[in-house]
CHARMM internal coordinates of N, CA and C (Angstrom, degrees):
IC EDIT
DIST 1 N 1 CA 1.4507
DIST 1 CA 1 C 1.5250
ANGL 1 N 1 CA 1 C 109.73
DIST 1 C 2 N 1.3466
ANGL 1 CA 1 C 2 N 115.99
DIHE 1 N 1 CA 1 C 2 N -41.30
DIST 2 N 2 CA 1.4558
ANGL 1 C 2 N 2 CA 119.78
DIHE 1 CA 1 C 2 N 2 CA -179.06
DIST 2 CA 2 C 1.4919
ANGL 2 N 2 CA 2 C 111.80
DIHE 1 C 2 N 2 CA 2 C -63.36
DIST 2 C 3 N 1.3233
ANGL 2 CA 2 C 3 N 117.33
DIHE 2 N 2 CA 2 C 3 N -44.52
DIST 3 N 3 CA 1.4761
ANGL 2 C 3 N 3 CA 120.67
DIHE 2 CA 2 C 3 N 3 CA -179.81
DIST 3 CA 3 C 1.5382
ANGL 3 N 3 CA 3 C 109.45
DIHE 2 C 3 N 3 CA 3 C -64.38
DIST 3 C 4 N 1.3313
ANGL 3 CA 3 C 4 N 116.87
DIHE 3 N 3 CA 3 C 4 N -41.57
DIST 4 N 4 CA 1.4408
ANGL 3 C 4 N 4 CA 120.23
DIHE 3 CA 3 C 4 N 4 CA 178.78
DIST 4 CA 4 C 1.5407
ANGL 4 N 4 CA 4 C 110.68
DIHE 3 C 4 N 4 CA 4 C -62.25
DIST 4 C 5 N 1.3129
ANGL 4 CA 4 C 5 N 117.22
DIHE 4 N 4 CA 4 C 5 N -40.87
DIST 5 N 5 CA 1.4474
ANGL 4 C 5 N 5 CA 121.29
DIHE 4 CA 4 C 5 N 5 CA -179.31
DIST 5 CA 5 C 1.5411
ANGL 5 N 5 CA 5 C 111.44
DIHE 4 C 5 N 5 CA 5 C -65.56
DIST 5 C 6 N 1.3174
ANGL 5 CA 5 C 6 N 116.00
DIHE 5 N 5 CA 5 C 6 N -42.76
DIST 6 N 6 CA 1.4810
ANGL 5 C 6 N 6 CA 119.46
DIHE 5 CA 5 C 6 N 6 CA 179.75
DIST 6 CA 6 C 1.5216
ANGL 6 N 6 CA 6 C 110.23
DIHE 5 C 6 N 6 CA 6 C -66.64
DIST 6 C 7 N 1.3149
ANGL 6 CA 6 C 7 N 118.53
DIHE 6 N 6 CA 6 C 7 N -36.53
DIST 7 N 7 CA 1.4443
ANGL 6 C 7 N 7 CA 122.66
DIHE 6 CA 6 C 7 N 7 CA 179.83
DIST 7 CA 7 C 1.5233
ANGL 7 N 7 CA 7 C 112.78
DIHE 6 C 7 N 7 CA 7 C -81.57
DIST 7 C 8 N 1.2894
ANGL 7 CA 7 C 8 N 117.59
DIHE 7 N 7 CA 7 C 8 N -5.46
DIST 8 N 8 CA 1.4752
ANGL 7 C 8 N 8 CA 120.50
DIHE 7 CA 7 C 8 N 8 CA 179.56
DIST 8 CA 8 C 1.5271
ANGL 8 N 8 CA 8 C 113.00
DIHE 7 C 8 N 8 CA 8 C 78.51
DIST 8 C 9 N 1.3279
ANGL 8 CA 8 C 9 N 117.38
DIHE 8 N 8 CA 8 C 9 N 17.10
DIST 9 N 9 CA 1.4822
ANGL 8 C 9 N 9 CA 121.82
DIHE 8 CA 8 C 9 N 9 CA -179.47
DIST 9 CA 9 C 1.4940
ANGL 9 N 9 CA 9 C 108.49
DIHE 8 C 9 N 9 CA 9 C -102.97
DIST 9 C 10 N 1.2974
ANGL 9 CA 9 C 10 N 118.49
DIHE 9 N 9 CA 9 C 10 N 72.98
DIST 10 N 10 CA 1.4637
ANGL 9 C 10 N 10 CA 120.88
DIHE 9 CA 9 C 10 N 10 CA -178.21
DIST 10 CA 10 C 1.5441
ANGL 10 N 10 CA 10 C 111.03
DIHE 9 C 10 N 10 CA 10 C -111.66
DIST 10 C 11 N 1.3151
ANGL 10 CA 10 C 11 N 116.60
DIHE 10 N 10 CA 10 C 11 N 19.00
DIST 11 N 11 CA 1.4711
ANGL 10 C 11 N 11 CA 120.45
DIHE 10 CA 10 C 11 N 11 CA 179.78
DIST 11 CA 11 C 1.5402
ANGL 11 N 11 CA 11 C 112.15
DIHE 10 C 11 N 11 CA 11 C -77.09
DIST 11 C 12 N 1.3276
ANGL 11 CA 11 C 12 N 117.01
DIHE 11 N 11 CA 11 C 12 N -5.16
DIST 12 N 12 CA 1.4412
ANGL 11 C 12 N 12 CA 122.60
DIHE 11 CA 11 C 12 N 12 CA -178.08
DIST 12 CA 12 C 1.5164
ANGL 12 N 12 CA 12 C 109.27
DIHE 11 C 12 N 12 CA 12 C -138.00
DIST 12 C 13 N 1.2982
ANGL 12 CA 12 C 13 N 117.39
DIHE 12 N 12 CA 12 C 13 N 132.29
DIST 13 N 13 CA 1.4657
ANGL 12 C 13 N 13 CA 120.10
DIHE 12 CA 12 C 13 N 13 CA 177.90
DIST 13 CA 13 C 1.5366
ANGL 13 N 13 CA 13 C 108.59
DIHE 12 C 13 N 13 CA 13 C -72.83
DIST 13 C 14 N 1.3261
ANGL 13 CA 13 C 14 N 115.34
DIHE 13 N 13 CA 13 C 14 N 161.98
DIST 14 N 14 CA 1.4772
ANGL 13 C 14 N 14 CA 121.51
DIHE 13 CA 13 C 14 N 14 CA 178.54
DIST 14 CA 14 C 1.5386
ANGL 14 N 14 CA 14 C 108.93
DIHE 13 C 14 N 14 CA 14 C -60.80
DIST 14 C 15 N 1.3730
ANGL 14 CA 14 C 15 N 115.49
DIHE 14 N 14 CA 14 C 15 N -37.67
DIST 15 N 15 CA 1.4561
ANGL 14 C 15 N 15 CA 119.05
DIHE 14 CA 14 C 15 N 15 CA 179.43
DIST 15 CA 15 C 1.5141
ANGL 15 N 15 CA 15 C 111.74
DIHE 14 C 15 N 15 CA 15 C -65.53
DIST 15 C 16 N 1.3497
ANGL 15 CA 15 C 16 N 117.26
DIHE 15 N 15 CA 15 C 16 N -42.46
DIST 16 N 16 CA 1.4749
ANGL 15 C 16 N 16 CA 120.50
DIHE 15 CA 15 C 16 N 16 CA 179.21
DIST 16 CA 16 C 1.5413
ANGL 16 N 16 CA 16 C 108.74
DIHE 15 C 16 N 16 CA 16 C -64.24
DIST 16 C 17 N 1.3227
ANGL 16 CA 16 C 17 N 118.09
DIHE 16 N 16 CA 16 C 17 N -42.34
DIST 17 N 17 CA 1.4301
ANGL 16 C 17 N 17 CA 122.08
DIHE 16 CA 16 C 17 N 17 CA 178.22
DIST 17 CA 17 C 1.5363
ANGL 17 N 17 CA 17 C 111.86
DIHE 16 C 17 N 17 CA 17 C -57.51
DIST 17 C 18 N 1.3448
ANGL 17 CA 17 C 18 N 113.85
DIHE 17 N 17 CA 17 C 18 N -47.56
DIST 18 N 18 CA 1.4984
ANGL 17 C 18 N 18 CA 119.09
DIHE 17 CA 17 C 18 N 18 CA 178.88
DIST 18 CA 18 C 1.5238
ANGL 18 N 18 CA 18 C 111.12
DIHE 17 C 18 N 18 CA 18 C -63.87
DIST 18 C 19 N 1.3078
ANGL 18 CA 18 C 19 N 117.88
DIHE 18 N 18 CA 18 C 19 N -40.35
DIST 19 N 19 CA 1.4603
ANGL 18 C 19 N 19 CA 120.37
DIHE 18 CA 18 C 19 N 19 CA -179.64
DIST 19 CA 19 C 1.5158
ANGL 19 N 19 CA 19 C 111.22
DIHE 18 C 19 N 19 CA 19 C -64.15
DIST 19 C 20 N 1.2994
ANGL 19 CA 19 C 20 N 118.20
DIHE 19 N 19 CA 19 C 20 N -38.80
DIST 20 N 20 CA 1.4802
ANGL 19 C 20 N 20 CA 122.01
DIHE 19 CA 19 C 20 N 20 CA 178.17
DIST 20 CA 20 C 1.5163
ANGL 20 N 20 CA 20 C 109.22
DIHE 19 C 20 N 20 CA 20 C -61.13
DIST 20 C 21 N 1.3355
ANGL 20 CA 20 C 21 N 115.32
DIHE 20 N 20 CA 20 C 21 N -47.71
DIST 21 N 21 CA 1.4703
ANGL 20 C 21 N 21 CA 119.53
DIHE 20 CA 20 C 21 N 21 CA -178.98
DIST 21 CA 21 C 1.5338
ANGL 21 N 21 CA 21 C 109.71
DIHE 20 C 21 N 21 CA 21 C -59.53
DIST 21 C 22 N 1.3154
ANGL 21 CA 21 C 22 N 117.33
DIHE 21 N 21 CA 21 C 22 N -48.82
DIST 22 N 22 CA 1.4664
ANGL 21 C 22 N 22 CA 119.14
DIHE 21 CA 21 C 22 N 22 CA -178.64
DIST 22 CA 22 C 1.5118
ANGL 22 N 22 CA 22 C 112.04
DIHE 21 C 22 N 22 CA 22 C -63.87
DIST 22 C 23 N 1.3483
ANGL 22 CA 22 C 23 N 118.50
DIHE 22 N 22 CA 22 C 23 N -39.73
DIST 23 N 23 CA 1.4741
ANGL 22 C 23 N 23 CA 120.68
DIHE 22 CA 22 C 23 N 23 CA 179.78
DIST 23 CA 23 C 1.5226
ANGL 23 N 23 CA 23 C 110.61
DIHE 22 C 23 N 23 CA 23 C -62.13
DIST 23 C 24 N 1.3225
ANGL 23 CA 23 C 24 N 117.00
DIHE 23 N 23 CA 23 C 24 N -35.72
DIST 24 N 24 CA 1.4401
ANGL 23 C 24 N 24 CA 120.27
DIHE 23 CA 23 C 24 N 24 CA -174.39
DIST 24 CA 24 C 1.5426
ANGL 24 N 24 CA 24 C 112.74
DIHE 23 C 24 N 24 CA 24 C -83.82
DIST 24 C 25 N 1.3389
ANGL 24 CA 24 C 25 N 118.17
DIHE 24 N 24 CA 24 C 25 N -33.87
DIST 25 N 25 CA 1.4615
ANGL 24 C 25 N 25 CA 117.30
DIHE 24 CA 24 C 25 N 25 CA -169.05
DIST 25 CA 25 C 1.5201
ANGL 25 N 25 CA 25 C 116.35
DIHE 24 C 25 N 25 CA 25 C -128.37
DIST 25 C 26 N 1.3308
ANGL 25 CA 25 C 26 N 119.91
DIHE 25 N 25 CA 25 C 26 N 3.08
DIST 26 N 26 CA 1.4477
ANGL 25 C 26 N 26 CA 120.25
DIHE 25 CA 25 C 26 N 26 CA 174.04
DIST 26 CA 26 C 1.5255
ANGL 26 N 26 CA 26 C 108.28
DIHE 25 C 26 N 26 CA 26 C -83.79
DIST 26 C 27 N 1.3366
ANGL 26 CA 26 C 27 N 115.73
DIHE 26 N 26 CA 26 C 27 N 80.48
DIST 27 N 27 CA 1.4428
ANGL 26 C 27 N 27 CA 121.67
DIHE 26 CA 26 C 27 N 27 CA -167.60
DIST 27 CA 27 C 1.5298
ANGL 27 N 27 CA 27 C 113.85
DIHE 26 C 27 N 27 CA 27 C -64.45
DIST 27 C 28 N 1.3133
ANGL 27 CA 27 C 28 N 117.55
DIHE 27 N 27 CA 27 C 28 N -31.62
DIST 28 N 28 CA 1.4483
ANGL 27 C 28 N 28 CA 119.00
DIHE 27 CA 27 C 28 N 28 CA -179.85
DIST 28 CA 28 C 1.5157
ANGL 28 N 28 CA 28 C 113.06
DIHE 27 C 28 N 28 CA 28 C -96.98
DIST 28 C 29 N 1.3365
ANGL 28 CA 28 C 29 N 116.00
DIHE 28 N 28 CA 28 C 29 N 5.26
DIST 29 N 29 CA 1.4926
ANGL 28 C 29 N 29 CA 123.14
DIHE 28 CA 28 C 29 N 29 CA 176.60
DIST 29 CA 29 C 1.5097
ANGL 29 N 29 CA 29 C 114.26
DIHE 28 C 29 N 29 CA 29 C 50.83
DIST 29 C 30 N 1.3330
ANGL 29 CA 29 C 30 N 115.90
DIHE 29 N 29 CA 29 C 30 N 41.13
DIST 30 N 30 CA 1.4602
ANGL 29 C 30 N 30 CA 118.39
DIHE 29 CA 29 C 30 N 30 CA 178.58
DIST 30 CA 30 C 1.5343
ANGL 30 N 30 CA 30 C 111.96
DIHE 29 C 30 N 30 CA 30 C -98.03
DIST 30 C 31 N 1.3437
ANGL 30 CA 30 C 31 N 116.99
DIHE 30 N 30 CA 30 C 31 N 4.30
DIST 31 N 31 CA 1.4610
ANGL 30 C 31 N 31 CA 119.92
DIHE 30 CA 30 C 31 N 31 CA 177.97
DIST 31 CA 31 C 1.5110
ANGL 31 N 31 CA 31 C 113.42
DIHE 30 C 31 N 31 CA 31 C 78.96
DIST 31 C 32 N 1.3219
ANGL 31 CA 31 C 32 N 117.38
DIHE 31 N 31 CA 31 C 32 N 7.26
DIST 32 N 32 CA 1.4503
ANGL 31 C 32 N 32 CA 123.03
DIHE 31 CA 31 C 32 N 32 CA 178.49
DIST 32 CA 32 C 1.5040
ANGL 32 N 32 CA 32 C 109.03
DIHE 31 C 32 N 32 CA 32 C -131.41
DIST 32 C 33 N 1.3061
ANGL 32 CA 32 C 33 N 116.89
DIHE 32 N 32 CA 32 C 33 N 148.07
DIST 33 N 33 CA 1.4667
ANGL 32 C 33 N 33 CA 121.17
DIHE 32 CA 32 C 33 N 33 CA 175.93
DIST 33 CA 33 C 1.5055
ANGL 33 N 33 CA 33 C 109.76
DIHE 32 C 33 N 33 CA 33 C -115.02
DIST 33 C 34 N 1.3303
ANGL 33 CA 33 C 34 N 115.04
DIHE 33 N 33 CA 33 C 34 N 125.10
DIST 34 N 34 CA 1.4414
ANGL 33 C 34 N 34 CA 119.08
DIHE 33 CA 33 C 34 N 34 CA 172.00
DIST 34 CA 34 C 1.5352
ANGL 34 N 34 CA 34 C 106.59
DIHE 33 C 34 N 34 CA 34 C -82.78
DIST 34 C 35 N 1.3000
ANGL 34 CA 34 C 35 N 116.34
DIHE 34 N 34 CA 34 C 35 N 163.11
DIST 35 N 35 CA 1.4557
ANGL 34 C 35 N 35 CA 119.87
DIHE 34 CA 34 C 35 N 35 CA 176.86
DIST 35 CA 35 C 1.5110
ANGL 35 N 35 CA 35 C 109.79
DIHE 34 C 35 N 35 CA 35 C -59.59
DIST 35 C 36 N 1.3231
ANGL 35 CA 35 C 36 N 116.60
DIHE 35 N 35 CA 35 C 36 N -39.13
DIST 36 N 36 CA 1.4561
ANGL 35 C 36 N 36 CA 121.08
DIHE 35 CA 35 C 36 N 36 CA 179.76
DIST 36 CA 36 C 1.5445
ANGL 36 N 36 CA 36 C 111.76
DIHE 35 C 36 N 36 CA 36 C -63.43
DIST 36 C 37 N 1.3337
ANGL 36 CA 36 C 37 N 117.55
DIHE 36 N 36 CA 36 C 37 N -44.50
DIST 37 N 37 CA 1.4552
ANGL 36 C 37 N 37 CA 120.59
DIHE 36 CA 36 C 37 N 37 CA 177.41
DIST 37 CA 37 C 1.5361
ANGL 37 N 37 CA 37 C 110.39
DIHE 36 C 37 N 37 CA 37 C -61.70
DIST 37 C 38 N 1.3055
ANGL 37 CA 37 C 38 N 116.08
DIHE 37 N 37 CA 37 C 38 N -43.38
DIST 38 N 38 CA 1.4713
ANGL 37 C 38 N 38 CA 119.84
DIHE 37 CA 37 C 38 N 38 CA -178.49
DIST 38 CA 38 C 1.5292
ANGL 38 N 38 CA 38 C 110.85
DIHE 37 C 38 N 38 CA 38 C -62.42
DIST 38 C 39 N 1.3195
ANGL 38 CA 38 C 39 N 117.24
DIHE 38 N 38 CA 38 C 39 N -50.60
DIST 39 N 39 CA 1.4711
ANGL 38 C 39 N 39 CA 121.50
DIHE 38 CA 38 C 39 N 39 CA -178.80
DIST 39 CA 39 C 1.5184
ANGL 39 N 39 CA 39 C 110.59
DIHE 38 C 39 N 39 CA 39 C -61.27
DIST 39 C 40 N 1.3295
ANGL 39 CA 39 C 40 N 117.28
DIHE 39 N 39 CA 39 C 40 N -50.75
DIST 40 N 40 CA 1.4691
ANGL 39 C 40 N 40 CA 120.31
DIHE 39 CA 39 C 40 N 40 CA 179.32
DIST 40 CA 40 C 1.5183
ANGL 40 N 40 CA 40 C 112.83
DIHE 39 C 40 N 40 CA 40 C -59.78
DIST 40 C 41 N 1.2887
ANGL 40 CA 40 C 41 N 116.00
DIHE 40 N 40 CA 40 C 41 N -43.61
DIST 41 N 41 CA 1.4603
ANGL 40 C 41 N 41 CA 120.24
DIHE 40 CA 40 C 41 N 41 CA -179.83
DIST 41 CA 41 C 1.5068
ANGL 41 N 41 CA 41 C 113.66
DIHE 40 C 41 N 41 CA 41 C -63.01
DIST 41 C 42 N 1.3142
ANGL 41 CA 41 C 42 N 116.24
DIHE 41 N 41 CA 41 C 42 N -44.58
DIST 42 N 42 CA 1.4605
ANGL 41 C 42 N 42 CA 120.25
DIHE 41 CA 41 C 42 N 42 CA -178.10
DIST 42 CA 42 C 1.5410
ANGL 42 N 42 CA 42 C 110.06
DIHE 41 C 42 N 42 CA 42 C -70.21
DIST 42 C 43 N 1.3176
ANGL 42 CA 42 C 43 N 116.76
DIHE 42 N 42 CA 42 C 43 N -37.97
DIST 43 N 43 CA 1.4791
ANGL 42 C 43 N 43 CA 120.31
DIHE 42 CA 42 C 43 N 43 CA 179.59
DIST 43 CA 43 C 1.5235
ANGL 43 N 43 CA 43 C 111.13
DIHE 42 C 43 N 43 CA 43 C -63.17
DIST 43 C 44 N 1.3469
ANGL 43 CA 43 C 44 N 116.94
DIHE 43 N 43 CA 43 C 44 N -32.18
DIST 44 N 44 CA 1.4686
ANGL 43 C 44 N 44 CA 121.58
DIHE 43 CA 43 C 44 N 44 CA -176.31
DIST 44 CA 44 C 1.5157
ANGL 44 N 44 CA 44 C 113.99
DIHE 43 C 44 N 44 CA 44 C -86.99
DIST 44 C 45 N 1.3202
ANGL 44 CA 44 C 45 N 119.35
DIHE 44 N 44 CA 44 C 45 N -12.09
DIST 45 N 45 CA 1.4394
ANGL 44 C 45 N 45 CA 122.86
DIHE 44 CA 44 C 45 N 45 CA -173.97
DIST 45 CA 45 C 1.5291
ANGL 45 N 45 CA 45 C 111.59
DIHE 44 C 45 N 45 CA 45 C -123.34
DIST 45 C 46 N 1.3295
ANGL 45 CA 45 C 46 N 116.20
DIHE 45 N 45 CA 45 C 46 N 100.66
DIST 46 N 46 CA 1.4775
ANGL 45 C 46 N 46 CA 121.39
DIHE 45 CA 45 C 46 N 46 CA -177.00
DIST 46 CA 46 C 1.5157
ANGL 46 N 46 CA 46 C 112.09
DIHE 45 C 46 N 46 CA 46 C -59.25
DIST 46 C 47 N 1.3127
ANGL 46 CA 46 C 47 N 116.87
DIHE 46 N 46 CA 46 C 47 N -40.91
DIST 47 N 47 CA 1.4804
ANGL 46 C 47 N 47 CA 120.29
DIHE 46 CA 46 C 47 N 47 CA -178.97
DIST 47 CA 47 C 1.5189
ANGL 47 N 47 CA 47 C 110.12
DIHE 46 C 47 N 47 CA 47 C -64.03
DIST 47 C 48 N 1.3045
ANGL 47 CA 47 C 48 N 117.25
DIHE 47 N 47 CA 47 C 48 N -43.50
DIST 48 N 48 CA 1.4428
ANGL 47 C 48 N 48 CA 121.36
DIHE 47 CA 47 C 48 N 48 CA 179.71
DIST 48 CA 48 C 1.5317
ANGL 48 N 48 CA 48 C 110.48
DIHE 47 C 48 N 48 CA 48 C -65.94
DIST 48 C 49 N 1.3446
ANGL 48 CA 48 C 49 N 116.88
DIHE 48 N 48 CA 48 C 49 N -40.66
DIST 49 N 49 CA 1.4548
ANGL 48 C 49 N 49 CA 120.30
DIHE 48 CA 48 C 49 N 49 CA 176.90
DIST 49 CA 49 C 1.5360
ANGL 49 N 49 CA 49 C 111.06
DIHE 48 C 49 N 49 CA 49 C -59.20
DIST 49 C 50 N 1.3304
ANGL 49 CA 49 C 50 N 116.24
DIHE 49 N 49 CA 49 C 50 N -43.37
DIST 50 N 50 CA 1.4705
ANGL 49 C 50 N 50 CA 120.72
DIHE 49 CA 49 C 50 N 50 CA 178.03
DIST 50 CA 50 C 1.5182
ANGL 50 N 50 CA 50 C 111.68
DIHE 49 C 50 N 50 CA 50 C -64.57
DIST 50 C 51 N 1.3282
ANGL 50 CA 50 C 51 N 116.74
DIHE 50 N 50 CA 50 C 51 N -42.60
DIST 51 N 51 CA 1.4697
ANGL 50 C 51 N 51 CA 120.36
DIHE 50 CA 50 C 51 N 51 CA 179.06
DIST 51 CA 51 C 1.5114
ANGL 51 N 51 CA 51 C 110.98
DIHE 50 C 51 N 51 CA 51 C -61.39
DIST 51 C 52 N 1.3243
ANGL 51 CA 51 C 52 N 116.65
DIHE 51 N 51 CA 51 C 52 N -45.67
DIST 52 N 52 CA 1.4606
ANGL 51 C 52 N 52 CA 119.98
DIHE 51 CA 51 C 52 N 52 CA -179.84
DIST 52 CA 52 C 1.5073
ANGL 52 N 52 CA 52 C 111.28
DIHE 51 C 52 N 52 CA 52 C -68.10
DIST 52 C 53 N 1.2952
ANGL 52 CA 52 C 53 N 117.80
DIHE 52 N 52 CA 52 C 53 N -40.12
DIST 53 N 53 CA 1.4736
ANGL 52 C 53 N 53 CA 121.02
DIHE 52 CA 52 C 53 N 53 CA 179.24
DIST 53 CA 53 C 1.5255
ANGL 53 N 53 CA 53 C 110.34
DIHE 52 C 53 N 53 CA 53 C -59.65
DIST 53 C 54 N 1.3363
ANGL 53 CA 53 C 54 N 116.27
DIHE 53 N 53 CA 53 C 54 N -46.94
DIST 54 N 54 CA 1.4608
ANGL 53 C 54 N 54 CA 119.91
DIHE 53 CA 53 C 54 N 54 CA 179.42
DIST 54 CA 54 C 1.5179
ANGL 54 N 54 CA 54 C 112.36
DIHE 53 C 54 N 54 CA 54 C -67.39
DIST 54 C 55 N 1.3343
ANGL 54 CA 54 C 55 N 116.89
DIHE 54 N 54 CA 54 C 55 N -39.64
DIST 55 N 55 CA 1.4409
ANGL 54 C 55 N 55 CA 121.06
DIHE 54 CA 54 C 55 N 55 CA -176.89
DIST 55 CA 55 C 1.5182
ANGL 55 N 55 CA 55 C 112.44
DIHE 54 C 55 N 55 CA 55 C -68.52
DIST 55 C 56 N 1.3132
ANGL 55 CA 55 C 56 N 117.02
DIHE 55 N 55 CA 55 C 56 N -31.56
DIST 56 N 56 CA 1.4406
ANGL 55 C 56 N 56 CA 119.86
DIHE 55 CA 55 C 56 N 56 CA -177.20
DIST 56 CA 56 C 1.5195
ANGL 56 N 56 CA 56 C 113.61
DIHE 55 C 56 N 56 CA 56 C -109.80
DIST 56 C 57 N 1.3164
ANGL 56 CA 56 C 57 N 116.31
DIHE 56 N 56 CA 56 C 57 N 21.49
DIST 57 N 57 CA 1.4661
ANGL 56 C 57 N 57 CA 121.24
DIHE 56 CA 56 C 57 N 57 CA 176.52
DIST 57 CA 57 C 1.4996
ANGL 57 N 57 CA 57 C 108.55
DIHE 56 C 57 N 57 CA 57 C -68.91
DIST 57 C 58 N 1.3026
ANGL 57 CA 57 C 58 N 117.59
DIHE 57 N 57 CA 57 C 58 N 116.21
DIST 58 N 58 CA 1.4605
ANGL 57 C 58 N 58 CA 121.31
DIHE 57 CA 57 C 58 N 58 CA -175.93
DIST 58 CA 58 C 1.5486
ANGL 58 N 58 CA 58 C 112.32
DIHE 57 C 58 N 58 CA 58 C -96.80
DIST 58 C 59 N 1.3008
ANGL 58 CA 58 C 59 N 118.28
DIHE 58 N 58 CA 58 C 59 N 3.79
DIST 59 N 59 CA 1.4618
ANGL 58 C 59 N 59 CA 119.35
DIHE 58 CA 58 C 59 N 59 CA -175.97
DIST 59 CA 59 C 1.5284
ANGL 59 N 59 CA 59 C 111.70
DIHE 58 C 59 N 59 CA 59 C -62.82
DIST 59 C 60 N 1.3582
ANGL 59 CA 59 C 60 N 117.03
DIHE 59 N 59 CA 59 C 60 N -39.30
DIST 60 N 60 CA 1.4562
ANGL 59 C 60 N 60 CA 119.62
DIHE 59 CA 59 C 60 N 60 CA 178.88
DIST 60 CA 60 C 1.5221
ANGL 60 N 60 CA 60 C 110.12
DIHE 59 C 60 N 60 CA 60 C -70.82
DIST 60 C 61 N 1.3249
ANGL 60 CA 60 C 61 N 117.41
DIHE 60 N 60 CA 60 C 61 N -32.96
DIST 61 N 61 CA 1.4551
ANGL 60 C 61 N 61 CA 120.65
DIHE 60 CA 60 C 61 N 61 CA 177.98
DIST 61 CA 61 C 1.5220
ANGL 61 N 61 CA 61 C 108.93
DIHE 60 C 61 N 61 CA 61 C -63.34
DIST 61 C 62 N 1.3336
ANGL 61 CA 61 C 62 N 116.78
DIHE 61 N 61 CA 61 C 62 N -44.91
DIST 62 N 62 CA 1.4611
ANGL 61 C 62 N 62 CA 120.71
DIHE 61 CA 61 C 62 N 62 CA 178.88
DIST 62 CA 62 C 1.5385
ANGL 62 N 62 CA 62 C 111.94
DIHE 61 C 62 N 62 CA 62 C -61.78
DIST 62 C 63 N 1.3228
ANGL 62 CA 62 C 63 N 116.42
DIHE 62 N 62 CA 62 C 63 N -37.09
DIST 63 N 63 CA 1.4862
ANGL 62 C 63 N 63 CA 120.32
DIHE 62 CA 62 C 63 N 63 CA 178.35
DIST 63 CA 63 C 1.5406
ANGL 63 N 63 CA 63 C 109.18
DIHE 62 C 63 N 63 CA 63 C -63.97
DIST 63 C 64 N 1.3327
ANGL 63 CA 63 C 64 N 116.52
DIHE 63 N 63 CA 63 C 64 N -43.65
DIST 64 N 64 CA 1.4655
ANGL 63 C 64 N 64 CA 120.57
DIHE 63 CA 63 C 64 N 64 CA 179.28
DIST 64 CA 64 C 1.5268
ANGL 64 N 64 CA 64 C 110.45
DIHE 63 C 64 N 64 CA 64 C -61.71
DIST 64 C 65 N 1.3192
ANGL 64 CA 64 C 65 N 116.21
DIHE 64 N 64 CA 64 C 65 N -43.15
DIST 65 N 65 CA 1.4892
ANGL 64 C 65 N 65 CA 121.06
DIHE 64 CA 64 C 65 N 65 CA 179.63
DIST 65 CA 65 C 1.5403
ANGL 65 N 65 CA 65 C 109.53
DIHE 64 C 65 N 65 CA 65 C -63.74
DIST 65 C 66 N 1.3117
ANGL 65 CA 65 C 66 N 116.56
DIHE 65 N 65 CA 65 C 66 N -45.25
DIST 66 N 66 CA 1.4760
ANGL 65 C 66 N 66 CA 120.86
DIHE 65 CA 65 C 66 N 66 CA -176.81
DIST 66 CA 66 C 1.5221
ANGL 66 N 66 CA 66 C 110.87
DIHE 65 C 66 N 66 CA 66 C -65.83
DIST 66 C 67 N 1.3314
ANGL 66 CA 66 C 67 N 117.02
DIHE 66 N 66 CA 66 C 67 N -35.82
DIST 67 N 67 CA 1.4577
ANGL 66 C 67 N 67 CA 120.22
DIHE 66 CA 66 C 67 N 67 CA -176.72
DIST 67 CA 67 C 1.5271
ANGL 67 N 67 CA 67 C 112.61
DIHE 66 C 67 N 67 CA 67 C -89.65
DIST 67 C 68 N 1.3033
ANGL 67 CA 67 C 68 N 116.32
DIHE 67 N 67 CA 67 C 68 N 3.38
DIST 68 N 68 CA 1.4644
ANGL 67 C 68 N 68 CA 120.50
DIHE 67 CA 67 C 68 N 68 CA 176.38
DIST 68 CA 68 C 1.4794
ANGL 68 N 68 CA 68 C 110.63
DIHE 67 C 68 N 68 CA 68 C 78.49
END
COOR INIT
IC SEED 1 N 1 CA 1 C
IC BUILD
C-alpha cells in the first residue's frame, strides 16, 4: 500500500491487487502461490507483468528517501 501511495497508484486496494494475481496465476486453485506458479504466471501475462512492475516500482520511494 505504501509503495502504491508513493507512486500515485491508489486506484486499486491491496486486496484487489492480490485477488487479481491469484485469479490469474493460482493454476491449481489451492489459494496459495508457489514461487514457480508466480514466476510462470507473470512471465505468461504481459498485463500482469506491467501491473506488478508499476505497483512495485521503487524509484519514487528512493527519491523520497534521498530527498528526506
